[in-house]
N, C-alpha and C positions, 0 to 999 in steps of 0.2 A: 659896180656890183649888180645893179638892176639889169644892165645890158647883158652881163654874163648869165644872170638867172634866166632872162628871156631866151637867150641862145640855148641854154640847157633844156628848157622846156620845149622849145621849138625842135631841137634835135630829137628829144624823146618822142614827140608826136610824129616826126618824120619817120623815125624808125618803126613806130607803130604802123604807119601806113604801108611801109615797105614789107613788113612781115605780118601778114594778117593772122598767122597762127600764134603770134606772141600777144597774149591778152593781158591787160593790166587792170586788175580789180580796182574799182573806184576808190574804196577805202585806202588801199595801198598807195594810190596816186596822191590822194589828199594828204596822207601822212608824209610822203616824200616831199611834196610841195611845202608843207609846214616846216619840216626839218631843214629844207634848203633855205627857206626865208629866215629861219632862226639863226642859222650859221652865218649867213651873209648880212644879217641885221637889216633886212629890207622890210619896209612897211607893207603888210599884206594888202592893205586897201589900195596901194598903188598898182598892184598887179591883178586885182580881182577881175577886171575885164578880160585880161589875158587868160586867167584861170578858167573862167566860165566858157570862153570860146574854145579852149582846148578840151575841156571836159565834155563839151557837147559832141566832140568828134571821136571820143574814146568809148570803148565798150563799157557799159554800165554793170555788166555781170561777167563772171568767169564763163568760159566757153566762147564759141564763135557763131552760134545761132544756126548751125547746120544740123542735119539729122544725125550725123556722126558725133558732133561736138555741140550739143544744144546749150543754150544759155541756162545757167543753173539758178534755181530759185530755192533759197534755203531758210528764209525767215520772213516775218511780217513786213519788215522794212523793204525788202526786195520785191515782195508782192505788191506793195503800195507803189514802189518805184515803177514797176511794170505798168500799173494803171496810169500813172502820170505820163509815161512816155507814149503809150498808145493813145491816150485821150488827148494829147497835144499834137498828135500826128508826127511824132519824131521818128525818122527813119534811122536804122532799118527795123526798129522794134514794132512799128505799126504795119509792116509789109507782110504780104503772103509768103508762105514757104520759109518762115522763120520759126525755129524750134526752141521750145522751152521745156525744161525738165525739173520737177521738184525733187529735192534731195534730202528733205527732212520733214518731220511733222512741224506744222505751223499753228501756233495758238493766237487767235485774233481777239482774245478777251481784252476788253478795254480799248481796242483799236478803232479809231474813227475811219471807217472804210469807204472807199469810192470804187464802184465796179470797174472792171477792165473792159474798155470799149463803151462808147457813149451811144445813146439812142437818139440824140437830138442833132447830130451832125454826122459827117462822113468818117469820123475817127473810130471805126469799128475794129474789133480784134479779128485779124485775118490769118493768124499763125496757127501753130500746133502746140498745144499745152498738154504735157504728159505728167499727170500727178504721181506716176510710178508707185501707186499703192500707199503713199504717205497720206497722213490725215491733215485736214484743215479744220480746226475746231473753233467753236464759240463765235462764229460770225453772227454779229448782231447789228441790225440796221433798223432805225426808226426814222422814217422819212416821209415828207409830203411830196416827194418826187415820183416820177414814173421810172420804170426800167431798173429796178434794184435786184441785186444778186451778186454772186462772186464775179461773174461776167455780166456786163450790161447788154452788149450787142455783139453777136458773132456773125461774121460775114460767111458767104457760101464756101469760101476757101478754108474756113477755120475747122480745126479738129480739137476737141477736148476729150481726153481719155484718161482712164485710170485715176480719176480724182475721187477722193473719199472725204466727205464732210460730216461732221457730227455736231450736235447741239446747235442747230441753226434756228435763229429767230429773226424774222423780217416782217416789218410793217411798212407798207408803202401804198401808193395810189393805185396805179394800173400796171399791167405787164410786169409781173413779179414772179421770180422763182429762186430757189436756193442757189442753184448752179449758174443758170443763164436766164436773164430776163427775156431776151429776144434771140432765138436761135435760127440761123439760116444755114448752119454748117452741119457737122457730124459730132454727135455725143455718143461715146461708147464706153462700156465697162466703168461706169461711174456709180457711186453710192452716196446717198444722202440720208442722214438720220435727222428727222425734223422735230423741233419743239413746236413751232408755229410759224406759218406763212400766212399773212393777212393782206388782203387788198382792201384799203379803206374807202376807195371811191364808190359813190352810189350812182355814177353815170353808167351808161351801157358799155359793154365790152371791157370788163375789168381785166380778164386774162391773168389768172393766178394759178400756179401749179407748184406741186411739191418740189419739182426739179426745174421746170421751165415754164415761163409765162406764156410765150407765143412761139410756135415752132413751124417753120416752113422747110426744115431740113430733115435730118434723120436722128432719131434717138433709139439706140439699140443696146440690149444687154445691160440694162440699168435697173437700179433698185432705189425705191424711196421707202425707208423703214422707220420703225418706231411707232409709238402710240400718239404721236403729235397730231396737229390739226392743220388743215389747209382751208382757208375761209375767205369769202369775198362775195361780191354782188352777183355776177354772172360770168360764165365761161371759167369754171373752177374744176380742176382735176388733180388727182393724186400724183400723176407724173407731169402733165402739161395741161394748161387751161384751154388754149385754143390751138388747134393743129391743122395745118394744110399739108403736112409732110407725112413721115412714117414714124410710127412707134412700134417697136418689134422686140419680142423677147424681154419683157420687163415685168416686174411685179411691185406692188405697193401694199403697205399695211396701215397707212394713216387714215384718219377720219376726215371726210371731205364734206364741207357745208357751203351751200350757196344760198343767197337770199331770194334771188329772182328766178333764174332759170339756167339751163345748160350746165348741169353739174354731174360729174361722173367719177367713179373710183379711179380710173386711169386717165381719161381725157374728158374735159368738160364739153367741148364741141369739136367735131372732126370733119374736115373735108379731105381727109387723107386715109392712110392705111393704119389699122390697129391690128396687130398680128401676134398670136402666141403670148398673150398677157393674162395675168390674173391679179385680182384685188381681194383683200380681206377686210378692209376698214368699212365702217358704216358710212352711208351717203345720204344726205338730206338736203332738201330745199325748204327753207323755213318761212318764206314769204307766202301769205295767204291770199294774195290778190288773184283775180280770175286769170291773169296773164302768167302767173307763176307756173312753170311747166318744165318738162324735159329733164328727167333725172333717171340715172341708171347705174347699176353696179359697176359697169365697165366704162360706158360713155353716156353723157347726157343726151346728146343728139349727134347723129352722123348722117351724111349723105351716102346712101347705099347705091353706089354706082361704080362700075369698074373703070369708068373714065376718071373718077376722082379718087376712089379708094373704098375699101370695105372694112367692116369690123368682123374679123374672122378668126376662128380657132382660139377664142378667149373664154376664160372661166371666171364667173363672178361668185366669190365665196364670202361675200359680205353677210353679216348677220341680219342687217335690215337696210332697206332702201325706202325712204319716206318723203312725202311732200305735204306741205300744210294746206295747199289748195285742193279743190275737188278735181283737178286735172287728171285725165286718164293717160297723159303722156308720161308714164312712169313704167319702168320695166326692170326686171331682174338684171338684164344685161345692158339694155339701152332704152332711152326714153321714147323712141319713135320706132315705127314698124320695121320689120325684116332684119334678118341676120344671116350669118353663114357659118354653120357648125360651131355655135357658141353654146355654153352650158352654165348652169347656176346650181348652187346647193339647193336641194329639194325643200329644206325647212326654212328658207329665207323668209323674213317678214317683209311684205310689200304692202304699203299703206298710204292712203291719201286722206283728205279731210273727212270723207264719208266712212272710213273704216278700212279694214283689210281688203286688198285687191286680190282677186283670184288670178294667178298667172295663166296665160295661154301657152302651155309648155310645148317645146319643140325646138330642135336645133336651128331651124331657120326663122324662128320668131324672135320678137324683142325680149322675150322672157327666157329664151334658151331652153335646152333640154335639161331634165333633172340629172343631178349627179349626187350620189350618196356619199356619206362619210367614209364608207368602206372603200370607195373608189378613189376619192381625192386624197385620203390618207392611205397611202399605198400599203397593202397588206403583204405579208411575206409570200412571195410567189416567184418561181423561177421563170415564169412567162413574162411577156411584154406587158407593161402596165396600162391602165386606163388612160393615163396621160399620153402615152405613146400611141396607143391603138385608136383611141377615140378623139381626144383633143389634138392629137398629132404634134405634140411637143417633141422636138428633136433632142436626143441625148448628146448631140454635138454641142448644144448650147446649155442644156439642162442636166443637172445631176438629180436623178430620180431614185430616192431611197425608200426603205421601209418605214412605215409609221410616221411619215412627215410629208410636208408639202415639197414641191420641187425647189431646188436651189439653183442659182445661176452659176455656171462655170466661169472661170476667168477672174476670180477674186481670191487669190491665194492669201491665207492667213486671216480672212474675214469670217467671223462667226455669223452664220445666217440661221435665223430661227423663226421664220414666218409661221403663223399658226392661225387656225380658224377660231373665232370667238364662239364658245358653246351657246 
């Protein structure tokens, strides 16, 4: 009987290999194996090695991993399984050009979660994950490790899109973000509602962001929403902590706090492009040492060079930007000199240890040009708005309506309600 069972299993696996379109869900396979062993009265322990060998060659998810028939992710167990397969370098799941699609809301409450893609070896996520507008809720991580988030490390080939996360709480050491800890790929049309993201390390280069810890890729058309907090030592940002890539068409409403330096409403420190972004949450550096510096409503510090990237066409709508030291490296838009067509609310509080700081207003300065509430809260007008004509926000990406801030397009069914704190 055992020989007959092994032949049946072997035949099933061979048929699977001959017809790649015929996919066998793992739970179905396990049920069939159990049923067969029960009927044949075979001790499962005697075929466990055969079982494991065959299972390793079969598809773990429904679908085939192509763009037309992506692997389906529908629950927390399958999300954790994806992490296990990628983090152990299991092909084809760890390969580039493998497609995944979320097919249901996933609640991670009470789930001990490991990020997809590791930061300490070559087992990075290289594929394409489409959240399809479904929600992943209640991700909670309390760790002494680096690189925590839904994804740990995404390679340059990776694409993460249409992911929506709510009620995210993460505490880790360095390089931490709700969605991706370390991004080298493309992130687009993703939404995160943050409770708190915290980098606990007090060493240099913490790299903590509301969405991404470190970015060398592209983050575009993304939102970090809610009244939550993003906190760490240095390189702290509402969207991303440290970026040498591009951040474009994004907005954030969270409060951002760094202890040492390089803290911004959108990006903490940038050696790349920040384009068409705005922030509404307060930004602060709380350390009072003489070296505490570089805080801004959009970016704490950025290298202003077309060779690296520019902070351009951004709007700082934060109620306050403050620093506990006497440093003058503080600005309504950015903490160091020069800018390119950037603006800030005219009544923003800018303050260091010595008291209120008078901004040097102007669209090419670190404090940006003044914008009034009448302009950023669009009044009823048949004409093109201030956001379009002055800040140059494109209606291809932004929905600009009356008496509200701009909303991002590409988020069907999502309620967006960013607002300026009076």
